[in-house]
C-alpha positions in Angstrom: 0.0 0.0 -0.2 2.6 2.5 1.0 4.3 1.9 -2.5 1.6 2.4 -4.6 0.9 5.6 -2.4 4.7 6.8 -3.3 4.1 5.9 -7.1 0.6 7.9 -6.8 2.9 10.9 -6.0 6.1 10.0 -7.6 4.7 9.4 -11.5 2.7 13.1 -11.0 5.6 14.8 -10.0 7.9 13.3 -12.5 5.4 14.2 -15.3 5.2 17.9 -13.9 9.1 18.3 -13.8 9.7 16.8 -17.2 7.0 19.6 -18.4 9.2 22.9 -16.3 12.4 21.6 -17.3 12.4 21.4 -20.9 11.8 24.4 -21.2 14.6 25.3 -18.7 17.2 23.4 -20.4 15.9 24.2 -24.0 16.4 27.2 -26.0 13.3 27.5 -28.4 15.0 27.7 -32.0 15.3 31.0 -34.1 15.6 31.5 -37.5 19.0 33.3 -37.8 18.6 37.1 -39.1 20.1 38.5 -41.9 21.4 42.1 -41.4 20.8 44.2 -43.8 19.3 41.9 -46.3 17.8 44.6 -47.8 21.4 45.7 -49.3 22.2 42.6 -50.4 22.0 43.1 -54.4 24.3 46.3 -53.2 23.7 49.7 -52.1 22.8 51.6 -55.2 20.8 48.5 -56.9 17.4 49.1 -57.7 15.4 46.7 -56.3 12.1 44.6 -58.7 9.0 43.4 -57.3 8.6 40.7 -58.9 11.2 37.7 -59.7 11.6 34.7 -62.1 12.1 32.1 -59.4 8.3 31.1 -58.8 8.0 31.0 -62.2 8.3 27.1 -63.7 11.0 25.9 -66.0 8.6 24.4 -68.3 7.4 28.0 -68.5 10.5 29.9 -68.3 12.5 27.9 -71.2 10.9 28.5 -74.7 12.7 26.1 -76.6 10.7 22.8 -76.6 13.6 20.8 -76.8 15.3 22.1 -74.3 12.2 21.2 -72.1 12.6 17.7 -73.3 16.4 17.7 -72.4 15.1 18.9 -69.0 12.7 16.1 -68.7 15.4 13.9 -69.6 17.9 14.9 -67.6 15.6 15.1 -64.2 14.4 11.9 -65.2 18.4 10.3 -65.4 20.8 12.3 -64.0 23.0 10.2 -61.8 23.4 13.4 -59.2 20.1 13.9 -58.7 19.5 10.1 -58.2 22.0 10.3 -55.6 20.7 13.4 -54.0 17.2 11.3 -53.4 18.9 8.6 -52.2 19.9 11.1 -48.8 16.7 11.8 -48.4 16.3 8.5 -47.9 18.8 8.4 -45.3 17.6 11.1 -43.5 13.9 9.7 -43.5 15.2 6.5 -41.8 17.3 8.5 -39.6 14.0 10.5 -38.5 11.8 7.7 -38.3 15.0 6.2 -36.1 15.0 9.1 -33.6 10.7 9.3 -33.4 11.1 5.8 -32.3 13.1 6.7 -29.2 10.1 8.0 -27.8 8.3 4.7 -27.4 9.4 1.4 -25.7 11.6 -1.0 -26.8 9.5 -4.3 -26.7 10.5 -8.3 -26.8 9.5 -11.6 -27.0 11.3 -13.4 -24.6 11.4 -17.2 -23.7 13.8 -19.1 -21.4 14.4 -22.4 -19.7 16.9 -23.0 -16.4 17.7 -25.8 -15.6 19.5 -26.6 -12.2 20.9 -30.1 -10.5 22.0 -29.3 -6.7 23.7 -31.3 -3.8 22.1 -31.6 -0.8 25.5 -30.4 0.6 25.6 -33.6 3.8 28.6 -35.7 3.2 28.2 -35.8 -0.3 24.8 -37.6 -0.6 22.5 -37.0 -3.5 25.3 -35.4 -5.2 23.7 -33.4 -8.4 20.5 -35.0 -7.5 17.7 -32.4 -6.8 16.8 -31.3 -10.1 14.5 -28.2 -11.0 13.3 -27.0 -14.4 12.1 -23.4 -14.6 10.0 -22.1 -17.7 9.6 -18.5 -18.0 7.6 -17.5 -21.4 6.8 -13.3 -21.6 7.4 -9.7 -23.0 9.8 -7.3 -21.6 10.1 -3.4 -22.4 12.7 -1.2 -21.9 11.8 3.0 -21.8 13.7 5.6 -21.5 11.2 9.2 -19.6 12.2 12.2 -22.0 12.1 14.2 -18.8 14.6 17.0 -20.5 13.5 17.1 -23.4 17.1 15.1 -24.4 15.2 12.4 -27.2 13.1 15.5 -28.6 16.1 17.8 -29.4 17.2 14.5 -31.4 14.2 14.3 -33.3 14.4 17.7 -34.2 17.8 18.0 -35.1 17.0 14.7 -37.4 14.0 16.4 -39.0 16.4 19.6 -39.5 18.8 17.0 -41.2 16.0 15.6 -43.2 14.5 19.3 -44.4 18.7 19.6 -45.3 18.6 16.4 -47.5 15.4 17.9 -49.5 17.0 21.5 -49.9 20.2 19.6 -51.2 18.1 17.8 -53.5 16.2 20.8 -55.0 20.1 22.8 -54.9 20.7 19.4 -57.5 17.7 20.0 -59.2 18.3 23.9 -60.1 22.2 23.5 -61.0 20.8 20.4 -63.2 18.5 22.2 -65.3 21.0 25.5 -65.5 23.7 23.3 -66.6 21.5 22.0 -69.1 20.5 24.4 -70.6 23.6 26.7 -70.2 25.2 23.6 -72.5 22.3 23.2 -75.0 22.2 27.4 -75.7 26.5 27.0 -75.6 25.4 24.1 -78.1 23.9 26.1 -80.4 26.3 29.0 -80.3 29.2 26.9 -81.6 26.5 25.8 -84.4 26.6 29.7 -85.1 30.3 30.1 -84.8 30.5 27.4 -87.4 27.9 28.5 -89.5 29.8 32.3 -89.9 33.3 30.9 -89.7 32.1 28.8 -93.2 30.2 31.8 -94.7 33.5 33.6 -94.4 35.5 30.9 -95.8 33.5 31.0 -98.5 33.7 34.8 -99.0 37.7 34.1 -98.7 37.5 31.6 -101.2 35.6 34.1 -103.6 38.3 36.9 -102.9 41.2 34.8 -103.2 39.9 33.7 -106.8 39.6 37.7 -107.4 43.0 37.5 -106.5 43.8 35.1 -108.8 43.0 36.1 -112.0 43.8 39.9 -111.6 47.7 38.5 -110.6 46.8 36.5 -114.0 46.2 40.0 -115.5 49.1 41.6 -113.8 47.2 43.3 -111.3 48.1 41.9 -108.7 51.1 39.9 -107.3 52.0 36.5 -106.7 52.4 37.9 -102.9 49.1 39.2 -102.3 47.3 35.4 -103.9 49.6 34.0 -101.3 49.0 35.7 -98.1 45.2 35.7 -99.1 45.9 31.8 -99.1 47.2 31.6 -95.7 44.4 33.9 -94.5 41.5 31.5 -95.9 43.9 28.0 -94.4 44.1 30.1 -91.6 40.3 30.3 -91.2 39.4 26.7 -92.5 41.9 25.6 -89.6 39.1 26.6 -87.1 36.5 24.8 -88.6 38.0 21.6 -87.1 38.4 23.3 -83.8 34.8 24.3 -83.6 33.4 20.3 -84.6 35.6 18.5 -82.3 34.5 21.3 -79.4 30.1 20.5 -80.6 31.1 17.0 -80.0 32.9 17.6 -76.9 29.7 19.4 -75.7 27.4 17.1 -77.0 29.0 14.2 -75.0 29.0 16.7 -72.1 25.3 17.5 -72.5 24.6 13.9 -73.0 26.2 13.1 -68.9 24.0 15.5 -67.6 21.3 13.6 -68.8 22.4 10.5 -67.7 22.9 9.0 -71.4 25.6 7.4 -73.3 27.4 10.0 -75.7 26.1 10.6 -79.1 24.4 13.2 -80.9 22.0 16.2 -79.7 18.8 17.3 -81.7 18.3 20.9 -81.4 17.5 24.3 -82.6 19.1 27.3 -84.0 20.9 30.2 -82.1 19.2 32.6 -83.8 15.5 31.3 -83.0 16.1 31.9 -79.4 14.9 35.0 -77.9 17.8 37.5 -76.1 16.4 38.9 -73.0 16.6 42.5 -72.6 16.0 42.6 -68.7 15.9 40.6 -65.9 13.4 40.3 -63.0 15.4 39.4 -59.7 12.7 40.7 -56.9 13.7 41.7 -53.6 16.9 39.7 -51.7 14.0 38.4 -48.9 12.6 36.5 -52.0 15.7 35.2 -53.4 17.0 33.9 -49.5 13.3 32.1 -49.3 13.5 30.3 -52.6 17.4 29.1 -53.0 17.9 25.8 -51.9 21.5 26.3 -50.4 20.5 29.0 -47.8 17.5 26.4 -47.0 20.3 23.6 -46.8 22.4 26.1 -44.4 19.5 26.9 -42.4 18.5 22.9 -41.9 22.4 22.8 -41.1 22.5 25.1 -38.8 19.0 24.3 -36.8 20.0 20.4 -36.3 23.2 21.7 -34.7 21.4 23.7 -32.5 19.2 20.6 -31.3 22.2 19.1 -30.7 23.8 21.5 -28.3 20.3 21.4 -26.6 20.4 17.7 -26.4 24.4 18.0 -25.2 23.2 20.4 -22.6 20.4 18.1 -21.4 23.1 15.4 -20.9 24.1 17.0 -17.7 20.9 16.1 -15.9 19.4 12.5 -14.5 18.0 10.2 -16.9 14.8 8.3 -15.9 14.3 4.5 -17.3 12.4 1.8 -17.0 15.4 -0.2 -17.1 13.4 -3.9 -17.2 9.8 -5.0 -17.6 8.6 -8.1 -18.0 4.5 -9.6 -18.3 4.3 -13.0 -19.2 4.1 -16.8 -17.4 6.7 -18.4 -14.9 6.2 -22.2 -13.8 8.5 -24.7 -12.2 8.7 -28.6 -13.2 5.8 -28.2 -15.1 4.6 -27.4 -18.4 1.4 -28.4 -18.6 -0.3 -25.9 -16.5 2.0 -23.3 -17.6 -0.4 -20.8 -18.7 -2.4 -20.6 -16.0 -3.4 -17.5 -14.0 -1.5 -18.2 -10.9 1.9 -18.5 -13.4 1.4 -15.0 -14.3 4.4 -13.0 -13.9 5.1 -9.1 -13.6 8.4 -7.4 -12.8 9.2 -3.8 -13.3 12.2 -2.6 -12.4 13.0 1.6 -13.1 15.8 3.7 -12.4 17.2 7.4 -12.3 20.6 8.1 -13.3 22.3 10.9 -12.4 26.1 11.4 -13.8 28.5 12.5 -11.5 32.4 11.5 -12.4 32.1 11.8 -16.3 31.0 15.6 -16.3 34.5 16.2 -18.3 33.6 14.3 -20.9 29.9 15.9 -21.1 31.2 19.4 -20.8 33.7 18.6 -23.7 30.9 17.2 -25.4 28.6 20.4 -25.1 31.2 22.9 -26.1 31.8 20.9 -29.1 28.4 21.1 -29.8 28.1 24.7 -29.7 31.3 25.1 -31.7 29.6 23.2 -34.8 26.3 25.6 -33.8 28.3 28.5 -34.2 30.1 26.9 -37.8 27.0 26.4 -38.6 25.8 29.7 -38.4 28.5 31.8 -40.1 28.3 28.6 -43.0 25.2 30.4 -43.6 25.8 33.7 -43.4 28.4 33.2 -45.6 26.2 31.0 -47.9 23.7 34.4 -47.6 26.7 36.9 -48.8 27.6 34.6 -51.2 23.8 34.6 -52.5 23.8 38.3 -52.9 26.8 38.7 -54.2 26.3 36.0 -57.5 23.2 37.9 -58.1 24.9 41.2 -58.1 27.2 39.5 -60.7 25.0 38.5 -62.8 23.5 41.7 -62.9 26.7 43.9 -63.6 27.5 41.0 -66.4 24.2 41.9 -68.0 24.0 45.1 -68.3 27.4 45.2 -69.5 26.3 42.6 -71.9 23.6 44.6 -73.1 25.0 47.6 -73.4 27.3 46.5 -76.5 24.7 45.4 -78.3 24.1 48.5 -80.4 27.8 49.1 -80.4 28.6 45.9 -81.7 26.0 46.0 -84.3 27.3 48.6 -85.8 30.8 47.0 -85.8 29.4 44.2 -88.0 27.5 46.7 -90.2 30.9 49.1 -90.4 32.7 45.3 -91.4 30.3 43.8 -94.0 30.2 47.5 -96.1 34.1 47.4 -95.4 34.5 44.2 -97.3 31.8 45.1 -99.9 33.7 48.4 -100.2 37.3 46.4 -100.8 35.7 44.3 -102.9 34.3 46.5 -105.7 37.9 48.6 -105.1 40.4 45.1 -105.6 38.1 44.5 -108.7 39.0 48.0 -109.9 42.4 47.7 -108.5 42.9 50.3 -106.5 43.0 48.4 -103.5 45.9 46.5 -101.6 45.2 43.2 -100.7 46.5 43.9 -96.8 43.1 45.8 -96.8 41.3 43.6 -98.4 42.7 40.3 -95.9 41.6 43.0 -92.9 38.3 43.6 -93.8 37.9 39.7 -94.3 38.9 38.7 -90.7 37.4 42.2 -89.1 34.5 40.6 -90.5 34.9 37.3 -89.5 36.0 38.6 -85.3 32.9 40.8 -85.4 29.9 38.1 -86.0 31.8 35.7 -83.8 31.9 38.6 -81.0 28.2 39.4 -81.6 27.1 35.5 -81.5 29.7 35.7 -77.9 27.2 38.8 -76.8 24.1 37.1 -77.3 25.4 34.2 -75.6 26.4 35.8 -73.2 23.0 37.7 -72.6 20.9 34.5 -72.7 23.3 32.5 -70.2 22.6 35.5 -67.8 19.5 34.8 -68.0 19.7 30.8 -67.2 22.0 31.8 -64.2 20.2 34.7 -62.6 17.4 31.7 -62.7 19.1 29.4 -60.8 21.0 32.0 -58.9 17.4 33.1 -57.5 16.2 29.4 -57.1 14.1 29.1 -59.8 14.1 25.4 -61.5 12.7 23.4 -58.6 9.6 23.2 -60.1 
């Protein structure tokens, strides 16, 4: 009766203690604040209320062949599959942490056979026999009074969120990398087309030069120098063809397929953006998977610090509990009510002589928490820098558009004029070669400028967290 009264008082007291203890031992998690977040895009950078991060990639990209390639990449890219295995690992860890709140239950069976002597002058040596049969269910259970198990569960949950953020990070990078490789491949196709068109022009001029030489209006040096320029330009073709094939192979790896050709459109058919919609920094921080992953890592470390702090306090555990049947020397009446067995053993453990180890573990946990916080802040700063760098690059590229357009027009006019003067014999061959080379370089530069603007839009989409949906 006295024991029952003690239990009636002790159990509610433990529950009340556990309720108040968690609030004392544990610190509530708060997401890390980003100071001066509005300045992440620079103090003088105008903000835009619209961001492309929320636009699904199927709507953001308009080339149907590119959309098909991205679909294929998401389905078959090895890195994305690896990232998904991380999610499964994190899910298993979270399930394990949740199960820690429940008792360990096992079915046990035991047979103990004992032989003894009567101890009287060696009589009846090992003559007394007894057999004990036990069958029951055993359980062990730790009461989470100080919230240690709950903190570990929260840490595993944060790790799970981090694994999902990592998977999204891999997908956003994959979508951007496929688009970058695709547009770069189209640009190489265009460079090859431009180079071949200039080669055709050089061949026409060389033919004219040879006819003028035959008529005595040009010398052999002019013809040979024209050949040198032509051959030098022709040598670019195999290099471009190699780079095209190399880019196709790289794109195949991203798609998770064997090396081969890539079905694609044309560079001229691609829309070139005239502005980038990047929103405000708060939208970027909320959407970027790497920022989410860094915050999840900090949250996990924060909860592990709580768990390390809880280890200083006593733990209450039902170390052994058995419910079943026990019988001596007979099995015929084993399952009778009078053979029922109930055994409960509880314990309270307070660390005394291992405080040095616990203190070290707490210091390690705090240091890792500080490291995770610094990594989060570093990730935020890097995210802001990435956006501002892309904006600066895009602005520079756009500012070159008109100048580059006039440069190409002037180069074409120069070629036309020199061709007419060449036929009239009023121009030196070096002027013809210079005009041809200027036309080639200006047209190739124009292709690079267009590619740069397109890739800036792709990179901005990824930098803002686009490409998950």
